[in-house]
N, C-alpha and C positions, 0 to 999 in steps of 0.2 A: 220221557220220551219213549215212545211207543214204536218199535221197526216190527214189520211185519211181512210175512209170507203174502203170496195171494193164492195159487191154486193149491187145494186141499187142506188149506188154511180159512181164510176169508172165504173160500166158494169149496166146490166139491172138485174143482178141476174142470179141464176144456172147455167147454162154450158158457159153463154156468156164470151167472152173475151173483156179483154181492147183493144179499139183501138188502131190502129197504130198512131192516132192524138193524141190522150191522152197519148200515148208513150213517142211522140216527144217531147211534150209539159211538160211531166214530168221531163226529160229528159234537157228541157232549161231550168226550175225549177235549176238544178243541177247544170249545168253549169253556174252558178249566185252563187252559193255558198249555195243554199236551202239544208235544211237537210230533206230527203224525208221520213216520216212512216209510213208503211199500218199496220191499226189497225181494228183484223176484229174475226169475229169468226169461222172462218176457221181454221182446224190445217195445222201444218206444212206439214205432210206429203203431203195433199193433193196440198196445194201452191209450193211446189219440183217438181211439173210436171207439173207446166203451165208456158211455153215460154214466155206467156206474162208480167210475171211480175219477169224476171230476168233481172240481171244487176242493175236496176232501185233503188231499195228502201235502203236504209242504215239499216235500223232495220223494222222488221214482231213483230208485237203483236198479237199473235195468239190467238184463244180461248176465246179472251173477256178480255186478262190480266193476264190469268193465262202462258204464254210463251212468252218469248221474245228472240226473235233470230236475231244473224246479220250474214246475208248471205256471205258479205266477207271476216268474220272473221272465219264463222262455231263455233260461240259461243250460245250457248243456254243458259239460267237461268230461272227454274221454282219455281212457288210459291205454292208447296202444302207442304203438310205435312202427316207421316204414319197413323193420323188419318183419312185425308183424302180418302189414299187410299184404305183404310179397306172400308172405306162407298163406295168408288167407285168400289170395287171389290163384294159388296154385292147388290148395285144397278144394276150391270148387272144381277143378276139373272132373275129382270123383264123383261117379253117379251115385253113390248113396250116400252123399249129405245134405243134410237140409241147412240151410244158410240165416242167421241173423244179420244182422246189419254188423256188428263186430266180431260174435262169438260161430262158430259151426255145431252142427247136431248130428251125429251117425251112429248107427248099432252099435252094442259092444264089440260086437265079433271082430270090427274094421278096428278097434284100436290099434292093431299091430303097423298097419299100412301108415295113417295117420300118426303115429310115432317116429316110424322109420321118417317121414319129409320133416319132421323136428329136428331129425338129427343132421339129414343131409342139407338141412337151407341153416342150419346151426341158432333155430331158434328157441326159447326156455319159452314152455307152455303148461297151463295148467288143464289137466282132465280131471272133471266130475262128474259121476255117476248120477244118475237121478231117476227112479220109474222108469228102467228099461232103455233108457238113451243114456249116452256118453256127449258130453257137450267138450270143445275144447276152446280155451279162451288165454290172452296172451297172460304171461307170468306176470303174478303183484297184483291180480284181481280177483276179489271174493268179496261172498256178501260181508265179512268182519269189513276187512279192508275199505268196502265201499260205503259200509257203514261210518268208520271212525274219520274218512273223508268227507260224509255229507256233513257230519257234526261240525269240522272245521269248514267247510263253504258256510255253511250257517250260521257259523261262529254261538256255536249255545255248547251247554254241558249240562252232567245232571245225571240223574237214575234212568237208568235204559231197561226198558221190557223188550225182551224178544220173544215172538210169535211164531214159530213158524213149526212143520210136520217131517222133516226129509233132512236125509243125511246133510244134503248142502246148505240145511241152515244152519248147523253146528259152526259154520265158520260166525254167524252173526250172535248167536248161543254165547261163544268166547268172548266177547265184546260188551254182553249185557250184564246188569247187576242183578236181573229176575228172567228167568227163562218160563214162559209157557207152551204149553202144548195141547193137541187134541185127543182124542181117544184113540181114533185110529192111524196116526200119526207111528213111523217106523221105531221099533222097539230100542233101537240105541239114542234117539231122540229123544223118546219119553225116561230113560235113564239118564240123560243129563237135565232134564227141564225139573223145574221147581216147584212148578204145578202141574198135573196131566188135567183136561177135563173128561166130566162122565160123558160126553156125550163127543161123536163125531164132526170132524170139519166145520163146516160153518153155524153149528148147534154147540159147537164145544168154544167158537170162539164167540159166541154172544154172551156163555154164561161166564167165559174170560173178561172180557168188558166190561159186565154187570160187577165183576168183582174189584174193577179197578177203578169203575167209576164209584163203589163204596167205601172205596181206600181197604178193602179186604187182604191184601198183599203186603 
């Protein structure tokens, strides 16, 4: 099984798309029987608009583990509570937040205000800082738990390879049997990885996927 991040791993990030080379390599892995799981901070409705991701992955773990979606079955499982949604709706009143479907992004300097609201509403939340922004999401959700839950939903087990580049990916690294990263990953991620590619972002991922196909790990 391959669990991979999107931005900074399969692509450079932003609106960069998954290259045809990476798409081809992922499909070759799938033909060999690999289960492919995309684990990202992005939300489902954004991913659904991207042609470069269609018909590749068996599952999407979105918003860093808050929702699991099986594209081929149109099945979705969300890990929120009524208390969380009440908090979510209150957070939307802040002018500095950027809402996703289930979680919210905000500037790091505003974390005190958001934490104060969690305490006021007695809501358990997880804060994740990634590339200059902070996300707040329901307690009991992260990329690692999302991966574990996805495997249960798919009813599969086996050797897990995790591919990521940033601190939020460490949660899925802890679940994996083998961890790989790209050259421009955050230093903590590179230290935890079993293999660090010689090249950055998508080019580094091509290097890793080729080695997986050749069974060099």
